[in-house]
N, C-alpha and C positions, 0 to 999 in steps of 0.2 A: 116584126116579131120573126126570130131567126125559128127554123121548122130543125125540133129534137132531135135527137138520132135515133132513138130508142121511144116505141110508144110505152103510155100508161101503165096498160097489158105486160107490159116484159119488162117494166119500172117495178111492177108489183111482185113480178114473182122474184126477180134478182135480190128484192126487199129479203123474201123471206128464205132466200137461197142463203140469204150471206146473215141475218142474223144470230145466228150459231154460230159463224165462222170468225177465224182471226182477222183482226185489221188488216195484218201482212195479205192473208189470202185475197183478203176483196186487194188492195192496194197491186198488188203482182193481176190478180185478173181484168181492173181498170187499164191501168196502165199496158199490157196486153192487146184490151179488147180497144182503145180508144190510141193509141202512140202519141203523133206528136201534138195534136188535136184534144189534148188534158194539162189544162194546170192545176198548181195547187197555191190557193194565196194564202198568204202567211202576214201573222197578226203580231209575231214575236211574242206571243204568247206560248207557255211551256205544252201546249198543244202544237204548236208549230214545232217544235223541237223533236218533239216524238217523230214526228209524221216526216221533217226531215231526215232525221237518222232511218227510219224504217223504211226509207227509199231507197238512200243509199246501204242499205244492205243488204236489199234485192237487190242492187245493182238498174233499177228502174230509173231512166231519162225521163224526165219530167219538169213541163216549163214550171220553174216560180217566182211569181209576182208577190212585190210588194206595196202595200196603197200608202205612199206615207204622204201623210194631213199635214205635214209641215206642223204638225202641237205634238208630236210626239216625244216619250221619253226620253234622256238622255240610256238608259241603262237597257230600252228598247232598242234605239240603233245600237249599243255596244252585242246585242245580243246576236246580231244581223250578224255583224263581224266577226265574234266567236264560229258563228253557227258555217259559215261563207270560209273561215280561216280552217276549220277541225275537216270539212268535207268535201271541203271544194266545189262546193257547187257556186253556178250563176244566178244570180238575181234580178230583175225587170223591177224596175224601181214607176212607180206610175203616180206623177205628182197631180194635184188639181191643175184647174187651169190660170187660177188667178192664184199668188202668194197670199199670207193673212193679213196682210196691210193692203195688198191689191181688193182682197175681198171687206175689208176694212171699208173701204173708200166707196164699194161700190153698195154695201149693205147696213153700212152702220155698225161699231165697234163690238167686238164681239159677239155676235152672231152666236156662241152655245149660248147666249149665259136669253136671250131673251127667244132667240128661231132654232132648239136643237137640232131638232126634224130639217127645216133648211140646211144646216151648217151639215149635219151628215152627210143629206143629199148630192152638195154645191164637193165636201171634201174625199169623201167615200162612194158611197152610189153609184155618182157619173163615170170617176175614175172605174170603182166595176166593169161596170160596161165595158170599156175598153179591152181589158182586163179581156174579154170573156169572148170581146170579140174572133171570131174564129176557130172559137175552140167548142167543142163538144161535149165534155166531161169540165167538172171541175171538184176539186179534191178540197175538202171546209175539216176544221177541228172539229164540229161541235160536237159537244155532249149533249145525252135529255137529261141530268142532274143541276145542269147550269142555271135553271128556270125554268118558270111554267110555261113560256113561249115553247119551250126546245123539247117538254117534257113527251112529243108522240114522235118525236125527229126518228128517221128510219136511216139500214145504213146506203140504203142508194131511192134518190126521189129524184121527181122531175120537173126543172123549172121550165112550165111552160112558154112563161115571159121571157124567158134569159135565151128560151133554146138549150138549156144545155141539160148533162145529167147532173144531178149534186150526187157525189162518193165521200161518203161520210164511214172514216172505220172506227172513229172514235166512240157513237153515238152511246155503248153501254159500258164507259168507263166512268170509274170514279177520279173522284179528285183523288185517295189515293192509289189506283190503279195507275194514273200521270205518272205522277211524284214518286212513284218503287221502280216504275219501265226507267225512267230520268237517268236516279242515279244508280239504280243497276248495270247500267249501260252506259254512264258517267258522262250525259248526254249536259252540254252546255242549256242551263234557259235562262228567261228573264229572273235576275234576281229581286226582284221588285213582291214576285212572289215568297219570296221568304220574309217579309214587312209586309205583311197584310192586305196585299196588293194579291184580289181572287182573280179576278178578270182587269186587263189593261186597255185602256185604248187609247185618248187624247188628255195631254196633261190638268186640261181643265175642264177637264169632268170626268176626273177618275180619283176615283181616294180608296185608301183602305178599308176593309168589315172587320165586322165581329167576327167572332167562331159559332158557327151554326146559323149566320145568313146564308141566304142566295149568294152565291157566286157575285151577280150581275149586281148585288144590289150598290156594289158602288161604283155602278155606273148611271150617272143624268141623276145622284142622288137627291134628293127635294124631287121630284116632278115622278108622277106616272110615267117615264120612257126607258125602257128595259132594252130596246133595239135601236139598232142602226139605221137600218134598212140594210141591210147586204141580203140578210137572209128575210127577207117581206119579198113580196112579189114586186114589180121592177113596174115603177108608175111613171107615167107622160115625162116627158122631158121638159119642165116650161121655157117657151123662148127666150125668159131672161136671163136662161142659167145654160148655157150653151158649153161644150166641153171637147177639144179638140188638146191630141197631143202636143206633150210640149217636151 
């Protein structure tokens, strides 16, 4: 387990300090504090677009990583390309060790329908560990209103298991705040958001939702699963699931 760069008490103080500050103030502080040891992970949902734009406006050079599961929507890939073209960013793509077809040989076809937690572990959680290797801080787009599991999220948190400080500039923002910002600044964003997809993940596990539903109710619909595991404490990696850079 990595040693976090800040103590729990220091993180608590920072969380209180930045609760009433703007996302830009938190991003500027984090970029200055952690330098080249901070990473923004992008799922190319509308929070990603906001954070890429804010960092560009701040002139902050932050490593940007996408976790490409091999099951993303074409619109998600198109969003990445639009943001690269607009802002001139460099994106590191981290993929699972096995392709979807190779995973089917190992684990059986359509693992996501039978063991969604296992599928998320192989295609998201293990690649995240590589993305965070050598990093001190991790910028995420988590917002409190997304789901009950995120209702108590703070602007600054400590992921002690992974040894990083989580920077979450948009925790207090609503959907209206996000969309208002995107339109006000003419920022490219995932067009699936205009078609009822309030939260966007892998194609087999994502569907549009009705107005008034929880944002993440379209993820793993029909099950009690609402988190992929990226924002839960890391679990021990089973020996049957090695993951190495590809």
